[in-house]
N, C-alpha and C positions, 0 to 999 in steps of 0.2 A: 266501746262499740268498735268492732265487731269481733271483742271478745266480753264474753263473762265468768264471774265465780256466781257462782249459788252453796248457797254451806247455811245450818241453824247456829243459833247465837251462844253450844254447845263448842264451834270450835272442830272439830273432829270431823272429818270428810268419811264419811261409808260407806257408801254407794249404794244408799235410800234413793228414796223417790228419783229426783231430782236435784244430788249434791253434783257439785264436781266445778273442773275447770270446761269451762267452753272458748270456741271457736269458731268463726263461721257456722254457727248451728251445728259442729259437732261435739260429743264431748270426747276430753283427750286426758284425764282423769277425774275420777269418779272418788277413787278412795287413796284417802291420805293419814294415817292414823299413826298419831303417836303415846311409844310407850317413854313410861325413863323407872330406869330401877325396875322395870317389872309392870306398871301399874298407869293406869292413862291419868291425868294430872286432872285434878278436879276442879273444872272451870266457875272461876268467880266473875265475869262481867264478857259481855262485849259491844264494841259499840263502831258505827262507820266513824270513818273518818273524813272520807270524800266518797263523790259516788263511784271511784273506783280501790278505796281500799277500806277493809278491816280491821279492828283488834278486837285478836279474843289476848284475854288473863285470866291463869290458873295455878294450882299451886300445888306443892304436891310433901307429901313427907316420904323419906325415902325409905324411914323404917319406921316401925310400928314404937318402939317403944323410945321416942323422940316430945312427950307430949301432945297435946293440941295444936298447937303454933308448926304453917308451915315452914319448908325451911330453906325451901326451894319455892319461885317466880315461873312461872312459865309466858310470856309473851308472841302470841304468835300475831304477826301483821302478816296478813293476803293482799293480792292485788291481781286485778281481776284481771292481768295484761301475762296473766299464768308465772307467777312470782310469788315464794310465801320464805317469807325469814321467821323463822322460828330462835328462841334469846332465851336462855336458860340461866337465875339468877338469883348466884349461897344470901339467903338472907340467916346463913347457920353461924355459929360459932367455930364449926370446927372443918377439918377434911374430910370432902368429898371425895369419891369415886362412883359413878355415875354412869351404869350400861345404856343407852339410846337405843332406840329402835323407833325406825318408822317401813311403817308400810304400806306399800303401794298397790294400785288397781286398779284397772280401766277395761270400759269392753266397745272404747269407740263409738258410743251406739249415734246417731242421729237427735236431734234435741225430740222430733216430731216421735218416734219411735219412742223415745221416754216418757212422752206425756201419754203414748197412748197404751204402755205396757208391758210391747216390743221392744227390749230389747238383747236377750241372750244372758250369755255369763262370759263370766270375765276371761278377758285372751291372755294366754300365755306369755309370762316377760321371759327376758333374755338381760344379762350382765351388760352393761354398755356403758362404757369406760368410768366417769365418775355416777353411772347409775343405771337406768333399765329406759329396757326398751318392749313398747307392743306395735306389732303389726296386724294387720288386716288389709280383703281386700277395698275395705271402705279407707282405710291410710294408715299413717304408720304416729304415737309418738313415743316420744321421748322426756325424759325424768334428768336434771345433771343438777349432782351434792355436790355441796363444795361450802367445807373441808371435809376432801373424799374420806368415804364411809373405810371402815375397818375394816369390814367381810361387806358381802353382798348374796342374799341369796337369792337366788331369779325362783326358784320353784313357789318357797311364798312370797314376791316378793317384794319383801323384806333387805333394808341397808338398817348395818350396826356402826354405832361407836363405841368406843370410853374415854369417857368424858371426867376429866380431876378438873375439880372445882374450890380452889381457896376460898375460906371464908370473903364475903366480898363479889367473889372475883364472877367472872360472865364466860358464857362460850354462847356463838353465836352460831347460825347451820343456814344457806337459802338453799332454798329448790324451787328448778327452773325445769317450766309447763312449755314445752314448743312442738308443733309437728317435725317433724325429723326432717333437718333442714334451712327448715325457715325462722326467720329471727328474731328479735319482738316484734314483739305487733304494733304498728301502726296508728296510736288511736285516732277517729274520723275528725274527733277535735281539737286533731290536733295546730295549733298556731290559726287558727280559727278566729270568728270577731274577734276584739276589744271589749266592743262594747256588753257583752255579754256576761264579761267577766268582772266590767266597771259596773254595770248596775249596784243601786243599793237604795236597800230603807229604813227609816232611820224614823222617830217618835213617842207617842207616847205609848202602843202594843206592841212592845218588843217578839209580838208573834211576826209583824209585817217583814222585817228585816232579816226572821230566818226562814220563814215561808222564801222572799227572791233567792236568798240566798239557797236555799238547797234547789230553789225551780230552777235557776241557773247551771249549778253545778248540774244538773242530773238531764237539762237541756246541753249541754256541752259533754257530755257522755254520750250521748244519743246518737248525737254527727256523725250520718257515716259520709261517706266521696264514694265518685265514679272514678271504676279505676284507671277510665280511657279519660275524666275528666276532671281530674283531680279537684281545679281549684272550685267545685259548684258542691260543697255542702249542702247539705237535706238529713233528716230526722229520720230515724228507721221508728218505727209505731213503738215499738216498748220492748221491754225485758221481761219474762226469759221466752214471750210466744212468739211479740214478732220483730224479731231483730233487722227485719230491711223494709225495702219501703211499702209501704200501702199509703197508695197516692191523696185516696180523700182524707186522712189523717195529718202526713205529707205536709199539705197547704194548710188546713185551719190549725195546723199549729205554729207554721209558719204566720198567717196572719196574723195569732196571737199575741206573739211575739214581733211583731212591726217598734212596739214600743223599743226598742232593744236594739236598730237600726236594721237596713231590708239586706242584708250579704244574704239569711238563708232563705229569705224569699226569693232573692236570685237564684239562686244554687238550685233551690225546690223547684220552679220554673224554666229554668233550664233543663235540667235533666226529664221531668215531663215533658217536655214538649221536642227534646229528641223521641218522643214515645207516641204522640199524638198520632192518630192512626193519619194515615195518608191514602191517595188513590181515589176507587169510586165504590157507592155501594152508600146507605142511610149510616154507615159511623165513624163515617171521612169525618176528621176534626174531631173524637172525641176521642178525651184521655181514657186509657183501658183501665179495668179497675177489676178486681174478683164481685160475688154477691156474695154476700152479707147477711145475718137471720137480724129477720125486724121485729121480731116479738110472738106471743100469742095469736096475735091476729092479723098480722098480715103476711105477703107468701118474700120473700128475700127477697129486698131491693139490691141496685146495682152502686157500687161503690163507685163505679166510672162514671158513671150518669152527674154523683154529686162535687167528687172530680174537674171533670169537665166545667160544670157552674161556679167553683169559685176558683179555676183560673186564671176567666177574667177579673175578676172580685178581686181577688188578691195583688194581682194585678195594677190594678185602678189605686184599691189604699194604701198600697207599698210607692206611686207616685206623688201620693197629696204627703207620706211622711217624706221623702225626699231623694229614691229613686233615681239615677243618675239618666240624664237621657239620653245617652248611647244602648248602655240597658236596656232604654224599656223600648227604643224602636228595635233593637235585637228581637225584642220576646213581641210586641204588639202582634206580628204576624199571623200566631200560633194562639192567639187571646180572637184577635176576628175569626179564624179556625172556630176553634170556641165557639162563638157564637153566632157562626152564621147555622154551625150545628143545632146549636138553641130555635131557634126560629124553622131549621126543617123537621125538627122532628115536636114541634109541640101539637095536638091536636087541635085538627078543626073549631074546638071552644075554646084553643085559648091554654088550655092545661098541657101540662107534662107528664105523660104517664114515666113512667122509673117499677122494674126495665120498659127498654123499648122492643117490641110493642106489647099491648097488651097486657100490659100491665097497670095496675093501681096507679090514678094519683096521685103518690101521697103528700104529706101536709107542709114539711119542714120540704119535701123536692120544691115547689111552689116558692116557698117562702126562697129561696138558693136560687132558683131561677128566676125569679121579679130586680134580686137583689142584680144579679149579670146582667141582667138585660140593662138596669138602669146607669146601673155604675160605669156598663161597658159602651154605656150611648152616648157617656161623659167622657169618656174617654176617647170615645172616636172621635166625638166634636172640636177636642180640644188638641189633635195631632192631625188634624183636618182629612183624616177618613170616610166616607162616605158608610149609611148604615146603625143612623145615629136616631135618625124619627122613625125609621119603621120599628128598632128596640122599644122606643118609649109608643109606642100605638100599639104592642103587642103586650106592653105589659102593663096598658091600660087597659085593656081588655082585658087581661086575667084578673085585674084587679077587679073586675065588675065579677067576673065569672065564680071567683074565690067565694066574695060577698053573698053572691047567691047560691050556692051548690055547698060552702065550704060551713055555712053556721048550723047548727044541730041549736032548735028553738028548745027550752027548755022550762019548766015553771024559775028556775034559778037564773035566767038570764041567758045558758047559751052555753056553746061553745065550739071553738072548732074541734069538727072533724079530721082523726088523723090522716084520712085519706078516704077518696071516691073511686066505687069500684068502675071497673069498665064500663056497669050497665047504667052508673049512675048513681049508684045509692052509694051515701055516706057509711063511714064508719067511724062511730060515733065515742069509741075513747077514747079519754083526755090522754093521755101522752107528756114527757116531757120533751118532747121532739116540738110541741108547740114552743117555746120558747124560739124555735130561730124565727118567727113573724117576727118577734122585737127587733131583730139585728138584721137591722133595714139597710145598713152603707155607707158609707162618707162621702159625700159630694163637697165641691169645693165652699171653702169661707166656712168652714165648723158646719156646714148644716149637714145633716141628714135625713139619706133617702126618704122618701115618704113608702108607708110597707104597705101590706095586705088588707091593713084592719082597717073599718074609722074608727077616731076616738070613742065613739062607745064600746066599742067589742072590744079594741085596747084594753078597756079601764077590764071590762071582765074577765080576760084575758089573766089583767092581771093579780086581781081577786080571786081565780083561779090557781093560779101558779103557788100563792101565797098563803093560801089556805093548809089546813091538816094534813088534806090527802096526796096532797102532792108534796108540802114541809115535812121533810122528815124529822126535820129539827135539826140533822147533817146534811144536809142537800137538798135537791130536785131526783123526787119519786120519776123512774123514767115512764112512770101506769102507773097513775092514782090506784091510793089503796084501794079504789071501791069498786074499781071497777076489776069486771072476770079477766078471768086466770092470773089478778094481780100474782104476784108471788117475788116476795122483801129481793133473792138473789138472780131472778128473771134479769140478765144482762139490757133486754129491752122491754124486759115484763114487769120493772117494778123496782129493778138496785139504783140502788141514783149512783147516773153516771158527771164525774166531775164536771167533765165540758158542755155538757146541756146548761151544769148549774152555773158555773162562770156564763156563760151565752146569755142566762134569767136574769142574773147579777146587774152586768151594762145594759141589758136591755130596755131593767127595767130601772133602774137609774136613768137611761139617759132617755124614756118614756116619762120620768117624773114619779117615778112610783116607787118611793123611798124608805118607803116604811118597808114594801114586799123585795125589795134588794137587798135591806140590812139584816132582816133575820135567813131570806139565804144565808149574806155571807157570813156573820156568824157560825151557825152552824157549819162552813164547808174550810170551817178556821179553825173551826172546836175538830171537827174531826182531823185535818194538819196535824195540829197539833199532839194528836192521838198515836194519828199514824207518822211520829218524829220526823215530819215536816215533810216526805217523802208523799205524796198522795199516788196513792192507786190511781188507774182510771174510774174500778167502779168497786164500790162496797155494797153491803146488804142495805136495803130500802127502813130498815126497822123502824120506827116510830124512834127519837129518844127519851130515854126518859129519868132522871134522875138518878146519878151513877154509873147510869149507863156508857157503854163505848160501842161508836159503829163497828156491826162487822167486818174482819175483811172477807170479801170471794176469792176462792181457790180457785179461781181461773183470770184473774182479773192478770195486767201488765203490772208491774212497779218496780221499776220507773215506769213513763207512762209519756209521747208527747206531749200529748192534747190535754195533761194533766199537771203536767209539767208546765209547757204553756199557759195553762190556766191561772197558778200562781202570780202569774204575770199581767193575764186580764186581770185578774181583780182587784188588783193595786192600781193598776191605772185609770179605772172605771172610777173610780174614786177621785183620781185627779180629774177624771174627764176635759184627757185631752184628744184636741180634734187639727191636726196639725192640715196646713194649705199650702207645700213648701213650695209650687210655682210661680202662687200670687205669694209668697214671704212669708205668710202669715202662718199665727195661732191661734185656737182658738181654748181658752177653757173650761170646764160645763162641770164644775164638780160636785157632787154629792156633799147637800147642803146641814144633811143630820148627823158628819163626822166620823161615822159607824167604828172608826178603829181609830177616834181623837186626831190631833194632829199628827198628819205624817207628812214625810219627804221620801222623795223619791229622788233617784242622783246618780247620772251615770246616765241620763237614756238619751234615744239619739232622736235629731228630729231636722230636716232641711241639712242632715251629714255632717251635722254636728254636736258636742255635749249638749245636754238638755237637760235643767233641772228645778222642778217645781216640789212647792209648802202648799200644803191644805192647814189652814189651822181647825181648832176643834168647831171655830162658828161656819165652815167647810167653804170656807174664803178662799179662792187657789192663787198664789203669785209667783211669776219664773222668774227665779233666782239665777240660769245661769246661759242662756240659747245663741246659736250662730247666728255669729255678725250678720244685717240685716233683717233677721229675723223679728215684724213686729207683733202684736197681740193681737187681734181680734176681736170682735163687736159677738 
């Protein structure tokens, strides 16, 4: 970020669909087609080298009378920053003279317009230095070539070279795509947290290492920086659709990657604190955010409500993981404003509507609010700030209201309602968002905050989440398969959302329901392997069968911040790391069934120092490296 490249596995950029080089949401080049000796090379392989590099291999027979074997290999390495390197390599036993042509074109369209089909025709190019130039009222693009082409035909956007290749010889071409006057893109993740690059996984299941490597790599690639505050990195929501800051997703992802250090959390919190609403009125203290589709049974919800509730929870847990005191003091006033907003917006009945006012009281919103109140109260008390008692009283009142109003009884033991409407009627559909009821938050001494459900109902929820209606075999469905309006592609109506699956796995494991947690974990690990360990934010919730594969969702971001962060959370949950840096302790509560066998996590960060932990195949956890003075809690 803020650059990306999209292409098929054929290597050519044809101008179809989303193909092209992008920067800051605008397509700089949509077409880059290579022909050698008048022919398109035959694609034979495509693979990702890293989050921002892909390599395409192709072969060529320059003449029809040379037999079936290729005489030239064509290697194209494509970089997200707008660079493309092409290498022709002769494997022929004779001297080759090859005309090489690259045809270029662009519409300089915005990503949103491309997604909706409003792109317009290609713009006319002009010859510019050693390449081509395009201009429109929306911007300009320049493509430069090295070596300089022997011929350039502006009317066709064509660059030509005459290449001499001796036996075993090579010829290289580099194309650079830039907005006119701009230099190379500076990736938002350049030079950020070393802890992201240092984290590693090893063990009996090799998929753990690959998943963590790819997750960290994608998180690094998704980092953005506020131009006015370049020391504050935060995560873009995902590529290609949401390349900017989405407050709720950025906070959720930053919380999930706390095992990799607190720097992303600090950058995200600072960035959003600057956007916090001030002045007068009912929205004062809120982190603004857009409305978001909530599936077939509820009106859109406000992501700003979720972000405002996640802010104090992230700050409180970052403090437990080792956030420095100076940064805590800087961010605490913004968290206090979020908590005051929470108390002001909660209805007389204790429930928090979303959106406010007049919206339904959603199940997951109550879970976020309850967690924010308890973790916020803990934070305020520890720092000598007032308000903790009032927050705990409200949380206790919400627990009573939730257990009375949000539980829908049935013959199977009942279920949590997806929401309660303003008139008090429950929306009884079972959704994946109920997993947030298990994500109660971390307090001191390795203790988890109490949840909205009692033990009996928590056990019932675990059975529901682990049942065939919710567990697709690839992860947790966002809506039960037996519910009205279920759609396996509905992004909140039946598709598997990786974030919710990770929340369910960690929550179920923490609550002691290891069978259900392990089944969901194995499903999402199998899906990750199918997706090359670059998990999309969601995929179809169709039931897994022998020999099947998860079906991609056409509108999913891949990579996505919450999906990449889920890879970190899933593996960290197996070790059950519960730090309390202020008291100098860390507690381990591993998954005893060890669903991935022996697992070692190194390069994590707790209390400002390196942290490594090993979980044996018997489910016993051992600290192998820790910061000086950090003690193992009981």
